Backbone as ProteinMPNN parsed JSONL, in Angstrom:
{"seq_chain_A": "MDVSSTTSTSSSTSSGTSSSMTGLADQYDQFLTLLTTQLQNQDPLNPMDNNQMVDQLVNFASVEQQIKQNDNLESLIGLLNASADAAAVSYIGKDVQVEGDISHFDGQNPITFGYKPDKGVEELTVKIYGSDGQPVREFAGGTSAQRHEITWDGTDQNGDPVEPGLYYFAVSAKDADDNTVKATADITGRVTGTEFSDNGPVVQIGDAEYALNELISVTDRGNT", "coords_chain_A": {"N_chain_A": [[35.301, 10.62, 60.068], [34.192, 11.398, 56.858], [33.146, 14.503, 55.767], [30.885, 16.855, 54.234], [29.626, 19.906, 52.786], [26.272, 21.255, 53.224], [25.265, 21.952, 50.76], [26.726, 20.376, 48.934], [25.872, 17.859, 49.683], [23.151, 17.928, 49.081], [23.372, 18.341, 46.343], [24.547, 15.967, 45.551], [22.52, 14.094, 46.053], [20.53, 15.131, 44.385], [21.799, 14.933, 41.921], [22.04, 12.14, 41.557], [19.332, 11.384, 41.45], [18.451, 12.923, 39.298], [19.865, 11.73, 37.24], [18.609, 9.229, 37.106], [16.064, 10.095, 36.383], [16.585, 11.176, 33.854], [17.25, 8.878, 32.441], [14.79, 7.479, 32.501], [13.172, 9.313, 31.133], [14.346, 9.234, 28.605], [13.719, 6.609, 27.862], [10.962, 6.861, 27.786], [10.598, 8.667, 25.622], [11.697, 7.134, 23.561], [9.93, 4.986, 23.521], [7.56, 6.249, 22.759], [8.258, 7.108, 20.18], [8.714, 4.644, 18.874], [6.166, 3.455, 19.07], [4.593, 5.274, 17.598], [5.808, 5.103, 15.082], [5.271, 2.449, 14.525], [2.484, 2.48, 14.286], [2.194, 4.127, 12.065], [3.274, 2.611, 10.046], [1.892, 0.278, 9.858], [0.152, -2.485, 8.371], [-2.587, -1.676, 6.432], [-4.537, -3.512, 5.741], [-4.18, -5.411, 7.587], [-4.338, -4.522, 10.417], [-2.952, -3.54, 13.634], [-3.669, -5.684, 16.362], [-6.38, -5.086, 18.601], [-6.051, -5.751, 21.298], [-3.285, -5.88, 21.527], [-2.725, -3.192, 21.044], [-3.892, -2.011, 23.303], [-2.307, -3.136, 25.318], [0.189, -1.996, 24.737], [-0.379, 0.708, 25.106], [-0.938, 0.69, 27.815], [1.567, 0.042, 28.821], [2.889, 2.311, 27.982], [1.604, 4.29, 29.553], [2.421, 3.39, 32.029], [5.199, 3.866, 32.052], [5.173, 6.657, 31.914], [3.922, 7.244, 34.352], [5.826, 6.291, 36.142], [7.925, 8.063, 35.734], [6.784, 10.412, 36.756], [6.433, 9.62, 39.438], [9.072, 9.343, 40.281], [9.852, 11.979, 40.128], [8.263, 13.104, 42.141], [9.332, 11.69, 44.288], [11.927, 12.678, 44.381], [11.423, 15.294, 45.259], [10.388, 14.721, 47.791], [12.59, 13.523, 49.078], [14.292, 15.705, 49.155], [12.887, 17.36, 50.944], [12.963, 15.779, 53.276], [15.731, 15.688, 53.773], [16.235, 18.406, 54.267], [14.703, 18.721, 56.562], [16.015, 17.014, 58.389], [18.521, 18.276, 58.527], [17.787, 20.726, 59.643], [16.872, 19.847, 62.116], [19.232, 18.926, 63.283], [20.712, 21.323, 63.547], [19.187, 22.595, 65.459], [20.005, 21.505, 67.831], [22.296, 22.751, 68.693], [24.098, 24.214, 71.324], [22.727, 22.859, 73.255], [22.651, 20.346, 75.849], [23.498, 17.031, 75.341], [22.903, 13.547, 75.669], [24.598, 10.817, 74.52], [25.015, 7.692, 72.793], [28.072, 6.129, 73.126], [31.685, 6.424, 73.535], [33.479, 8.459, 73.342], [34.617, 11.761, 73.829], [35.01, 15.364, 73.891], [37.401, 17.297, 75.502], [37.482, 20.548, 76.584], [39.352, 21.932, 77.956], [38.426, 23.245, 80.144], [35.659, 22.737, 81.024], [34.169, 20.06, 82.847], [33.846, 16.551, 81.935], [31.214, 14.255, 81.494], [30.936, 10.879, 81.872], [29.003, 7.992, 81.219], [27.809, 4.747, 82.228], [26.441, 1.428, 82.06], [26.437, -1.545, 83.557], [25.951, -5.089, 82.899], [24.142, -7.591, 84.817], [25.651, -9.237, 87.655], [28.239, -8.287, 88.061], [31.301, -8.043, 89.731], [33.602, -6.599, 89.967], [34.683, -3.488, 88.753], [36.219, -1.26, 86.53], [36.988, 1.964, 85.32], [38.664, 3.451, 82.702], [40.321, 6.266, 81.369], [41.448, 7.449, 78.277], [43.848, 9.148, 76.216], [43.913, 10.683, 72.904], [46.109, 9.548, 71.789], [46.127, 7.022, 72.679], [47.204, 6.499, 75.138], [46.871, 5.79, 78.643], [45.162, 7.97, 80.891], [43.662, 8.509, 83.202], [42.227, 6.673, 85.952], [39.416, 5.064, 87.359], [37.598, 3.542, 90.037], [34.625, 1.883, 89.566], [30.992, 1.777, 90.055], [29.164, -1.285, 90.591], [26.57, -2.235, 90.363], [23.648, -3.21, 88.463], [22.748, -0.822, 86.914], [22.506, 2.525, 85.562], [25.478, 4.38, 85.848], [27.401, 7.303, 86.642], [30.372, 9.08, 85.873], [32.158, 11.896, 86.559], [34.6, 13.653, 85.028], [37.256, 15.78, 85.685], [39.234, 16.647, 84.0], [41.868, 16.12, 84.721], [44.945, 14.283, 85.206], [46.15, 11.101, 86.542], [47.823, 11.988, 88.497], [46.745, 14.336, 89.235], [47.297, 16.499, 87.661], [46.494, 18.95, 85.153], [45.204, 18.066, 81.915], [45.802, 18.332, 78.346], [43.583, 20.113, 76.097], [41.344, 18.296, 73.943], [40.431, 15.225, 72.189], [39.106, 12.56, 74.09], [38.697, 9.238, 75.289], [36.809, 6.663, 76.957], [37.052, 3.52, 78.667], [35.346, 0.68, 79.82], [35.956, -1.809, 82.126], [34.678, -4.722, 83.155], [34.161, -7.357, 85.467], [33.039, -10.613, 86.473], [32.39, -12.807, 89.33], [33.884, -15.004, 88.652], [35.934, -14.017, 87.212], [35.269, -13.493, 84.627], [34.599, -11.576, 81.666], [32.215, -8.992, 81.696], [29.567, -7.45, 79.966], [29.157, -3.931, 79.353], [27.243, -1.098, 78.695], [27.894, 2.113, 77.182], [27.93, 5.718, 77.505], [28.083, 9.251, 76.776], [27.93, 12.628, 78.01], [27.488, 15.855, 76.816], [27.901, 19.268, 75.585], [26.444, 20.439, 72.638], [28.293, 21.806, 70.075], [28.266, 22.386, 67.416], [27.244, 21.503, 64.024], [27.541, 19.174, 61.304], [27.325, 18.033, 57.884], [26.85, 15.074, 56.075], [27.045, 12.5, 53.513], [25.747, 10.449, 54.704], [23.95, 11.624, 56.334], [23.115, 14.239, 58.766], [25.348, 15.221, 61.472], [25.908, 15.764, 64.975], [28.124, 17.872, 66.768], [30.347, 17.606, 69.455], [32.561, 19.506, 70.493], [35.391, 18.256, 68.98], [34.365, 15.761, 68.656], [32.039, 13.658, 66.99], [28.641, 12.769, 66.444], [25.994, 10.77, 65.185], [22.522, 11.589, 64.579], [20.827, 9.493, 65.303], [22.137, 8.371, 67.411], [21.673, 9.804, 69.639], [20.488, 9.939, 72.961], [19.187, 11.48, 74.909], [18.118, 14.92, 75.278], [18.892, 18.051, 76.673], [17.978, 21.294, 77.459], [19.757, 23.755, 78.751], [19.993, 26.419, 78.58], [22.016, 29.259, 78.945], [23.544, 28.362, 81.01]], "CA_chain_A": [[34.142, 10.698, 59.197], [34.313, 12.403, 55.808], [31.962, 15.343, 55.753], [30.813, 17.842, 53.173], [28.665, 20.946, 53.09], [24.885, 20.948, 52.914], [25.068, 22.109, 49.318], [27.259, 19.229, 48.203], [25.033, 16.714, 49.994], [21.941, 18.057, 48.29], [23.737, 18.187, 44.937], [24.796, 14.548, 45.304], [21.222, 13.443, 45.973], [19.845, 15.626, 43.198], [22.481, 14.417, 40.743], [21.676, 10.739, 41.384], [17.936, 11.307, 41.049], [18.346, 13.489, 37.955], [20.37, 10.726, 36.309], [17.549, 8.246, 36.935], [14.989, 10.752, 35.65], [17.003, 11.294, 32.465], [17.134, 7.546, 31.849], [13.384, 7.18, 32.288], [12.666, 10.205, 30.092], [14.839, 8.707, 27.328], [12.9, 5.437, 27.553], [9.634, 7.399, 27.457], [10.658, 9.213, 24.26], [11.926, 6.027, 22.629], [8.686, 4.215, 23.425], [6.615, 7.043, 21.962], [8.715, 7.071, 18.787], [8.483, 3.296, 18.345], [4.732, 3.224, 18.927], [4.118, 6.104, 16.486], [6.324, 4.503, 13.838], [4.549, 1.196, 14.315], [1.145, 2.813, 13.807], [2.309, 4.715, 10.729], [3.741, 1.641, 9.061], [1.162, -0.981, 9.931], [-0.569, -2.895, 7.15], [-4.003, -1.284, 6.563], [-5.377, -4.699, 5.617], [-3.945, -6.27, 8.756], [-3.915, -3.575, 11.463], [-2.568, -4.067, 14.934], [-4.749, -6.215, 17.182], [-6.792, -4.146, 19.651], [-5.444, -6.149, 22.576], [-1.892, -5.447, 21.488], [-2.734, -1.742, 21.18], [-4.172, -1.698, 24.716], [-1.122, -3.501, 26.114], [1.247, -1.017, 24.509], [-0.785, 1.954, 25.751], [-0.756, 0.5, 29.267], [3.007, 0.171, 29.076], [3.193, 3.732, 27.788], [1.129, 4.997, 30.743], [3.233, 2.954, 33.167], [6.463, 4.602, 31.995], [4.878, 8.047, 32.259], [3.648, 7.31, 35.789], [7.08, 6.07, 36.852], [8.669, 9.32, 35.67], [6.165, 11.343, 37.705], [6.713, 9.131, 40.781], [10.455, 9.687, 40.601], [9.877, 13.426, 40.34], [7.72, 13.323, 43.479], [10.275, 11.127, 45.245], [13.029, 13.628, 44.496], [10.958, 16.395, 46.109], [10.246, 14.201, 49.147], [13.939, 13.355, 49.625], [14.791, 17.044, 49.468], [12.221, 17.823, 52.163], [13.475, 15.002, 54.402], [17.094, 16.146, 54.053], [16.151, 19.728, 54.883], [14.164, 18.541, 57.913], [17.07, 16.44, 59.224], [19.536, 19.31, 58.738], [17.233, 21.703, 60.585], [16.825, 19.207, 63.433], [20.595, 18.899, 63.822], [21.084, 22.683, 63.932], [18.432, 22.98, 66.659], [20.662, 20.96, 69.026], [23.456, 23.566, 69.071], [23.948, 24.874, 72.614], [22.007, 22.0, 74.193], [23.386, 19.206, 76.376], [22.943, 15.779, 74.836], [23.47, 12.27, 76.094], [24.685, 10.011, 73.305], [25.689, 6.408, 72.875], [29.453, 6.238, 72.677], [32.699, 6.497, 74.577], [34.444, 9.493, 72.969], [34.158, 13.122, 74.051], [36.014, 16.402, 73.71], [37.687, 18.128, 76.671], [37.817, 21.879, 76.082], [40.35, 22.541, 78.824], [37.785, 23.885, 81.293], [34.443, 22.099, 81.518], [34.275, 18.619, 83.102], [33.153, 15.626, 81.038], [30.461, 13.213, 82.187], [30.858, 9.569, 81.23], [28.012, 7.114, 81.826], [27.902, 3.333, 81.855], [25.482, 0.544, 82.709], [26.9, -2.927, 83.41], [24.987, -6.17, 83.065], [24.114, -8.161, 86.166], [26.694, -10.187, 88.031], [29.563, -7.67, 88.099], [31.937, -7.996, 91.047], [34.684, -5.604, 89.935], [34.549, -2.648, 87.564], [37.181, -0.166, 86.435], [36.833, 2.872, 84.183], [39.925, 4.093, 82.336], [40.239, 7.321, 80.371], [42.613, 7.442, 77.401], [44.011, 10.253, 75.291], [43.803, 10.305, 71.493], [47.297, 8.763, 71.436], [45.954, 5.678, 73.219], [47.851, 6.366, 76.442], [45.942, 5.983, 79.758], [45.269, 9.262, 81.556], [43.044, 8.47, 84.533], [41.535, 5.427, 86.246], [38.435, 5.153, 88.441], [36.859, 2.349, 90.443], [33.23, 2.205, 89.302], [29.927, 1.01, 90.681], [28.97, -2.592, 89.963], [25.155, -2.605, 90.258], [23.135, -3.209, 87.092], [22.025, 0.416, 86.646], [23.397, 3.514, 84.963], [26.363, 5.12, 86.736], [28.08, 8.431, 86.009], [31.664, 9.543, 86.383], [32.479, 13.225, 86.051], [36.05, 13.817, 84.969], [37.583, 17.213, 85.702], [40.307, 16.973, 83.059], [43.198, 15.943, 85.32], [45.464, 12.921, 85.111], [46.19, 10.337, 87.787], [48.594, 12.76, 89.474], [46.041, 15.583, 89.525], [47.747, 17.566, 86.758], [45.548, 19.157, 84.043], [45.601, 17.538, 80.612], [45.582, 19.242, 77.224], [42.291, 19.962, 75.412], [41.345, 17.354, 72.836], [39.536, 14.086, 72.264], [39.408, 11.526, 75.071], [37.696, 8.179, 75.316], [36.885, 5.861, 78.164], [36.787, 2.086, 78.514], [34.847, 0.042, 81.04], [36.375, -3.2, 82.292], [33.817, -5.311, 84.187], [34.408, -8.787, 85.678], [32.176, -11.27, 87.451], [33.103, -13.498, 90.41], [34.798, -15.985, 88.051], [36.88, -13.243, 86.422], [34.821, -13.42, 83.237], [34.224, -10.233, 81.251], [30.777, -8.694, 81.661], [29.306, -6.326, 79.07], [28.649, -2.677, 79.921], [26.971, -0.081, 77.682], [28.558, 3.378, 77.517], [27.397, 6.943, 76.927], [28.724, 10.481, 77.237], [27.067, 13.801, 78.03], [28.244, 17.054, 76.464], [27.152, 20.334, 74.94], [26.614, 20.472, 71.183], [28.958, 23.043, 69.65], [28.063, 22.62, 65.99], [26.754, 20.389, 63.223], [28.079, 19.024, 59.949], [26.437, 17.243, 57.058], [27.554, 14.105, 55.249], [26.166, 11.704, 52.659], [24.999, 9.553, 55.574], [23.057, 12.409, 57.169], [23.773, 15.221, 59.632], [25.909, 14.795, 62.753], [26.111, 16.834, 65.946], [29.506, 17.917, 67.228], [30.694, 18.0, 70.813], [33.957, 19.79, 70.198], [35.84, 17.509, 67.807], [33.662, 14.476, 68.6], [30.851, 13.727, 66.158], [27.68, 11.7, 66.658], [24.805, 10.807, 64.336], [21.31, 11.905, 65.33], [20.226, 8.285, 65.871], [22.891, 7.967, 68.588], [21.247, 10.621, 70.763], [19.617, 9.288, 73.937], [18.362, 12.523, 75.504], [18.53, 16.295, 75.007], [18.509, 18.962, 77.736], [18.249, 22.695, 77.156], [20.098, 24.443, 79.997], [20.18, 27.822, 78.278], [23.4, 29.726, 78.994], [24.175, 27.927, 82.257]], "C_chain_A": [[34.36, 11.781, 58.154], [33.022, 13.193, 55.74], [32.037, 16.316, 54.599], [29.737, 18.838, 53.543], [27.263, 20.489, 52.732], [24.644, 20.988, 51.421], [25.544, 20.889, 48.564], [26.432, 17.996, 48.469], [23.785, 16.743, 49.146], [22.23, 17.838, 46.815], [23.939, 16.732, 44.588], [23.488, 13.803, 45.143], [20.501, 13.825, 44.7], [20.443, 15.055, 41.935], [22.088, 12.98, 40.47], [20.257, 10.593, 40.887], [17.753, 11.826, 39.637], [18.816, 12.494, 36.916], [19.312, 9.668, 36.032], [16.41, 8.821, 36.116], [15.326, 10.852, 34.165], [16.859, 9.963, 31.744], [15.692, 7.179, 31.55], [12.797, 8.032, 31.161], [13.106, 9.728, 28.713], [14.009, 7.498, 26.901], [11.494, 5.863, 27.108], [9.611, 7.878, 26.005], [10.845, 8.103, 23.228], [10.644, 5.213, 22.425], [7.674, 4.937, 22.549], [6.979, 6.994, 20.482], [8.417, 5.724, 18.141], [7.001, 3.039, 18.103], [4.171, 4.01, 17.738], [4.551, 5.527, 15.139], [5.57, 3.232, 13.498], [3.15, 1.457, 13.75], [1.177, 3.348, 12.382], [2.604, 3.673, 9.662], [2.996, 0.307, 9.121], [0.423, -1.246, 8.613], [-2.039, -2.527, 7.317], [-4.943, -2.475, 6.497], [-5.213, -5.652, 6.799], [-3.459, -5.398, 9.915], [-3.582, -4.289, 12.774], [-3.8, -4.53, 15.708], [-5.069, -5.241, 18.307], [-6.152, -4.463, 21.007], [-3.98, -5.727, 22.64], [-1.795, -3.937, 21.67], [-2.944, -1.336, 22.647], [-2.952, -1.996, 25.58], [-0.025, -2.454, 25.966], [0.902, 0.332, 25.135], [-0.65, 1.88, 27.268], [0.716, 0.647, 29.63], [3.45, 1.628, 28.964], [2.808, 4.529, 29.042], [1.966, 4.648, 31.965], [4.56, 3.693, 33.219], [6.253, 6.054, 32.414], [4.658, 8.207, 33.76], [4.926, 7.149, 36.597], [7.938, 7.335, 36.865], [8.111, 10.313, 36.689], [6.441, 10.927, 39.144], [8.135, 9.472, 41.21], [10.613, 11.178, 40.857], [9.365, 13.76, 41.741], [8.67, 12.813, 44.553], [11.457, 12.056, 45.455], [12.65, 14.796, 45.41], [10.867, 15.952, 47.56], [11.609, 14.042, 49.814], [14.525, 14.702, 50.008], [14.19, 17.589, 50.746], [12.743, 17.097, 53.394], [14.885, 15.434, 54.787], [17.084, 17.501, 54.742], [15.657, 19.633, 56.308], [15.231, 17.994, 58.855], [18.162, 17.462, 59.532], [19.059, 20.34, 59.762], [17.191, 21.136, 61.993], [18.206, 19.201, 64.076], [21.013, 20.281, 64.317], [20.396, 23.089, 65.228], [19.072, 22.47, 67.947], [21.84, 21.814, 69.505], [23.165, 24.319, 70.373], [23.222, 24.048, 73.654], [22.915, 20.853, 74.661], [22.711, 17.924, 75.903], [23.655, 14.588, 75.468], [23.442, 11.356, 74.876], [25.362, 8.682, 73.596], [27.114, 6.573, 72.362], [30.407, 6.397, 73.843], [33.767, 7.551, 74.281], [33.843, 10.867, 73.235], [35.329, 14.08, 73.9], [36.161, 17.204, 74.991], [38.183, 19.477, 76.175], [38.843, 22.605, 76.945], [39.761, 23.176, 80.068], [36.632, 23.067, 81.873], [34.617, 20.597, 81.708], [33.484, 17.812, 82.074], [32.444, 14.571, 81.878], [30.405, 11.962, 81.325], [29.81, 8.738, 81.955], [28.213, 5.681, 81.377], [26.864, 2.541, 82.642], [25.933, -0.895, 82.505], [25.743, -3.922, 83.488], [25.061, -6.712, 84.489], [25.313, -9.079, 86.401], [28.088, -9.613, 88.101], [30.074, -7.62, 89.537], [33.015, -6.919, 91.12], [34.584, -4.805, 88.642], [35.519, -1.472, 87.641], [36.908, 0.656, 85.186], [38.175, 3.551, 83.936], [39.681, 5.12, 81.243], [41.551, 7.373, 79.602], [42.636, 8.709, 76.55], [43.902, 9.768, 73.863], [45.007, 9.513, 71.009], [47.23, 7.347, 71.99], [46.591, 5.461, 74.578], [46.833, 6.618, 77.561], [46.222, 7.295, 80.489], [44.784, 9.189, 83.001], [42.308, 7.144, 84.711], [40.616, 5.625, 87.455], [37.917, 3.758, 88.774], [35.383, 2.69, 90.322], [32.254, 1.351, 90.068], [29.62, -0.248, 89.898], [27.503, -2.983, 89.805], [24.668, -2.425, 88.829], [22.205, -2.02, 86.864], [23.009, 1.415, 86.059], [24.16, 4.26, 86.046], [26.999, 6.263, 85.949], [29.416, 8.701, 86.696], [31.94, 10.896, 85.743], [33.975, 13.445, 86.166], [36.384, 15.29, 84.818], [38.734, 17.599, 84.783], [41.696, 16.911, 83.654], [43.627, 14.493, 85.189], [45.518, 12.268, 86.487], [46.946, 11.079, 88.893], [47.909, 14.081, 89.849], [46.46, 16.751, 88.653], [46.765, 17.719, 85.598], [46.106, 18.608, 82.729], [45.289, 18.57, 79.534], [44.166, 19.052, 76.654], [42.418, 18.98, 74.247], [40.345, 16.234, 73.047], [40.038, 13.079, 73.299], [38.314, 10.471, 75.02], [37.872, 7.339, 76.569], [36.497, 4.417, 77.87], [36.377, 1.516, 79.862], [35.286, -1.411, 81.048], [35.593, -3.78, 83.465], [34.037, -6.82, 84.248], [33.407, -9.351, 86.677], [33.032, -12.011, 88.476], [34.102, -14.517, 89.882], [35.808, -15.331, 87.125], [36.54, -13.248, 84.926], [34.397, -11.98, 82.914], [32.712, -10.094, 81.161], [30.572, -7.434, 80.824], [28.79, -5.108, 79.839], [28.429, -1.68, 78.788], [27.539, 1.259, 78.137], [27.854, 4.556, 76.852], [28.184, 8.136, 77.461], [27.703, 11.605, 77.199], [27.919, 15.029, 77.741], [27.378, 18.065, 75.753], [27.48, 20.37, 73.452], [27.168, 21.833, 70.773], [28.761, 23.347, 68.174], [27.484, 21.396, 65.316], [27.502, 20.35, 61.903], [27.196, 18.037, 59.207], [27.259, 16.336, 56.145], [26.556, 13.366, 54.385], [25.308, 10.751, 53.482], [24.051, 10.308, 56.498], [23.832, 13.353, 58.081], [24.316, 14.592, 60.913], [25.99, 16.012, 63.664], [27.547, 16.726, 66.462], [29.563, 18.341, 68.692], [32.193, 18.258, 70.769], [34.342, 19.089, 68.917], [35.176, 16.147, 67.682], [32.358, 14.643, 67.824], [29.96, 12.513, 66.406], [26.491, 11.892, 65.725], [23.569, 11.054, 65.199], [20.69, 10.665, 65.966], [20.998, 7.741, 67.067], [22.518, 8.79, 69.824], [20.273, 9.848, 71.652], [18.667, 10.302, 74.564], [18.953, 13.882, 75.188], [18.02, 17.178, 76.136], [18.915, 20.376, 77.359], [18.492, 23.432, 78.467], [20.344, 25.938, 79.748], [21.643, 28.182, 78.271], [24.114, 29.306, 80.267], [25.371, 27.051, 81.973]], "O_chain_A": [[34.668, 12.925, 58.486], [31.935, 12.621, 55.663], [33.109, 16.574, 54.052], [29.009, 18.633, 54.514], [27.073, 19.488, 52.041], [23.911, 20.162, 50.878], [24.863, 20.409, 47.658], [26.29, 17.153, 47.583], [23.392, 15.734, 48.561], [21.432, 17.221, 46.109], [23.574, 16.285, 43.501], [23.335, 12.987, 44.234], [19.93, 12.976, 44.015], [19.727, 14.727, 40.989], [21.829, 12.608, 39.326], [19.987, 9.778, 40.004], [16.994, 11.252, 38.856], [18.243, 12.41, 35.83], [19.123, 9.251, 34.889], [15.848, 8.139, 35.259], [14.462, 10.639, 33.314], [16.411, 9.906, 30.599], [15.391, 6.636, 30.487], [12.024, 7.541, 30.339], [12.336, 9.804, 27.755], [13.639, 7.37, 25.734], [10.922, 5.294, 26.177], [8.705, 7.53, 25.248], [10.234, 8.125, 22.159], [10.32, 4.806, 21.309], [7.013, 4.326, 21.709], [6.102, 6.855, 19.629], [7.933, 5.659, 17.011], [6.616, 2.481, 17.075], [3.372, 3.484, 16.963], [3.771, 5.469, 14.189], [5.267, 2.967, 12.335], [2.689, 0.75, 12.854], [0.287, 3.054, 11.584], [2.224, 3.839, 8.503], [3.417, -0.675, 8.51], [0.119, -0.324, 7.856], [-2.686, -3.011, 8.247], [-6.01, -2.469, 7.11], [-6.004, -6.577, 6.983], [-2.313, -5.515, 10.347], [-3.892, -5.463, 12.974], [-4.835, -3.863, 15.712], [-4.17, -4.642, 18.899], [-5.765, -3.565, 21.755], [-3.499, -5.273, 23.678], [-0.901, -3.447, 22.361], [-2.269, -0.444, 23.162], [-2.601, -1.214, 26.464], [0.614, -2.07, 26.945], [1.786, 1.024, 25.64], [-0.3, 2.86, 27.925], [1.064, 1.294, 30.618], [4.272, 2.108, 29.744], [3.592, 5.343, 29.53], [2.197, 5.491, 32.832], [5.006, 4.102, 34.291], [7.048, 6.613, 33.169], [5.134, 9.164, 34.371], [5.094, 7.801, 37.628], [8.591, 7.646, 37.861], [8.868, 10.974, 37.399], [6.663, 11.787, 39.996], [8.374, 9.844, 42.359], [11.411, 11.591, 41.699], [9.947, 14.587, 42.442], [8.803, 13.43, 45.61], [11.938, 12.209, 46.578], [13.455, 15.235, 46.232], [11.223, 16.708, 48.464], [11.77, 14.387, 50.985], [15.172, 14.837, 51.047], [14.887, 18.21, 51.547], [12.945, 17.714, 54.44], [15.207, 15.537, 55.97], [17.834, 17.724, 55.692], [16.123, 20.369, 57.179], [15.346, 18.451, 59.993], [18.67, 17.518, 60.652], [19.819, 20.771, 60.629], [17.444, 21.855, 62.961], [18.337, 19.445, 65.276], [21.605, 20.401, 65.39], [20.96, 23.849, 66.015], [18.732, 22.937, 69.034], [22.33, 21.613, 70.616], [22.13, 24.972, 70.511], [23.102, 24.466, 74.805], [23.831, 20.447, 73.947], [21.5, 17.757, 76.05], [24.851, 14.634, 75.756], [22.39, 11.146, 74.272], [26.169, 8.562, 74.518], [27.325, 7.106, 71.272], [29.989, 6.493, 74.997], [34.836, 7.543, 74.893], [32.683, 11.111, 72.903], [36.484, 13.665, 73.796], [35.18, 17.732, 75.515], [39.17, 19.557, 75.444], [39.164, 23.765, 76.687], [40.5, 23.603, 80.956], [36.626, 22.744, 83.06], [35.154, 19.924, 80.828], [32.571, 18.328, 81.43], [33.001, 14.057, 82.848], [29.897, 11.98, 80.204], [29.735, 8.777, 83.184], [28.723, 5.426, 80.286], [26.463, 2.929, 83.74], [25.826, -1.421, 81.397], [24.696, -3.634, 84.068], [25.938, -6.332, 85.265], [25.9, -9.618, 85.463], [29.052, -10.374, 88.192], [29.356, -7.203, 90.446], [33.308, -6.392, 92.193], [34.419, -5.376, 87.564], [35.627, -0.79, 88.66], [36.63, 0.106, 84.121], [38.754, 4.152, 84.841], [38.925, 4.872, 80.303], [42.63, 7.344, 80.193], [41.593, 9.266, 76.209], [43.808, 8.563, 73.627], [44.955, 8.88, 69.954], [48.155, 6.558, 71.801], [46.53, 4.358, 75.121], [46.022, 7.539, 77.462], [47.377, 7.678, 80.68], [45.412, 9.737, 83.907], [41.823, 6.561, 83.741], [40.987, 6.266, 88.437], [37.81, 2.9, 87.898], [34.926, 3.674, 90.905], [32.622, 0.334, 90.658], [29.793, -0.284, 88.679], [27.219, -3.991, 89.158], [25.194, -1.604, 88.078], [21.007, -2.199, 86.646], [24.217, 1.174, 86.061], [23.579, 4.715, 87.031], [27.118, 6.189, 84.726], [29.561, 8.57, 87.911], [31.954, 11.017, 84.518], [34.541, 13.426, 87.26], [35.861, 15.967, 83.933], [39.166, 18.752, 84.784], [42.612, 17.569, 83.16], [42.797, 13.59, 85.077], [45.002, 12.806, 87.467], [46.731, 10.827, 90.079], [48.418, 14.845, 90.669], [46.024, 17.879, 88.88], [46.249, 16.717, 85.102], [47.306, 18.675, 82.467], [44.597, 19.557, 79.784], [43.614, 17.954, 76.722], [43.484, 18.857, 73.644], [39.52, 16.281, 73.959], [41.232, 12.786, 73.375], [37.153, 10.773, 74.742], [38.949, 7.308, 77.165], [35.724, 4.133, 76.955], [36.97, 1.821, 80.897], [35.026, -2.156, 80.102], [35.801, -3.396, 84.616], [34.093, -7.486, 83.215], [32.981, -8.664, 87.605], [34.254, -11.862, 88.493], [35.061, -14.862, 90.572], [36.467, -16.013, 86.34], [37.406, -13.038, 84.077], [33.899, -11.262, 83.781], [32.023, -10.961, 80.624], [31.32, -6.465, 80.959], [28.084, -5.239, 80.838], [29.341, -1.441, 77.996], [27.653, 1.514, 79.336], [27.261, 4.419, 75.782], [28.869, 8.033, 78.479], [26.729, 11.545, 76.448], [28.964, 15.217, 78.363], [26.251, 17.762, 75.361], [28.646, 20.337, 73.059], [26.588, 22.873, 71.084], [29.059, 24.455, 67.726], [27.258, 20.37, 65.959], [28.029, 21.363, 61.442], [26.42, 17.299, 59.813], [28.231, 16.769, 55.527], [25.349, 13.579, 54.508], [24.263, 10.296, 53.018], [23.412, 9.699, 57.357], [25.059, 13.279, 58.162], [23.814, 13.569, 61.379], [26.123, 17.144, 63.198], [28.103, 15.634, 66.575], [28.916, 19.303, 69.105], [32.996, 17.35, 70.979], [33.71, 19.29, 67.879], [35.401, 15.443, 66.698], [31.658, 15.644, 67.979], [30.44, 11.389, 66.558], [26.035, 13.013, 65.498], [23.568, 10.766, 66.396], [20.093, 10.753, 67.039], [20.574, 6.761, 67.68], [22.991, 8.509, 70.926], [19.355, 9.19, 71.162], [17.48, 10.023, 74.732], [20.136, 13.996, 74.869], [16.855, 17.079, 76.522], [20.061, 20.623, 76.985], [17.55, 23.706, 79.211], [20.852, 26.636, 80.626], [22.445, 27.482, 77.651], [25.181, 29.836, 80.579], [26.033, 26.589, 82.903]]}, "name": "protein", "num_of_chains": 1, "seq": "MDVSSTTSTSSSTSSGTSSSMTGLADQYDQFLTLLTTQLQNQDPLNPMDNNQMVDQLVNFASVEQQIKQNDNLESLIGLLNASADAAAVSYIGKDVQVEGDISHFDGQNPITFGYKPDKGVEELTVKIYGSDGQPVREFAGGTSAQRHEITWDGTDQNGDPVEPGLYYFAVSAKDADDNTVKATADITGRVTGTEFSDNGPVVQIGDAEYALNELISVTDRGNT"}
């Protein structure tokens, strides 16, 4: 995910809105100039029809109102962005459960993977892979249609510790006819930081990043 600072995100939004505002303001000025010129050069013996005058004034007011609405919209967007950024920062230091299958192993703290298979599963296996795509560990998982958790201590199949970094897990579930059965996945980890992108803020669990709408639950365990 390409990320940028809060300042650049705000500048991008402001720049786009300012461009629209400039375009509307130019139209506003052009309309005023045209209307004034038209009034100055009309035939005194055949002045502009009152209905035409009213229509043009309505259009004039409509352009002015649109400019003001865009100004208010720009302020609202700025407030929403600031609120979302503040919400993301508030998650730092808290344990979150998020939709996804990627987490960061820091070399010490275990990782909790969760999954919930659909009904009809007869056999289920959970495999953990390194960022290079090589399998690291394999577990036999529960098959009932409820959420299960596997806590991985950061060791491979031989019991040897692995290097810190990103790891992901895959759930392979089969029914009695050896057909694949769907299983949803989630991970639990402590938020270590936040970053901001054009698509909104993300929370970081080590090097893994998740959008705020991917959060399932948040737990504040303090310094434990």
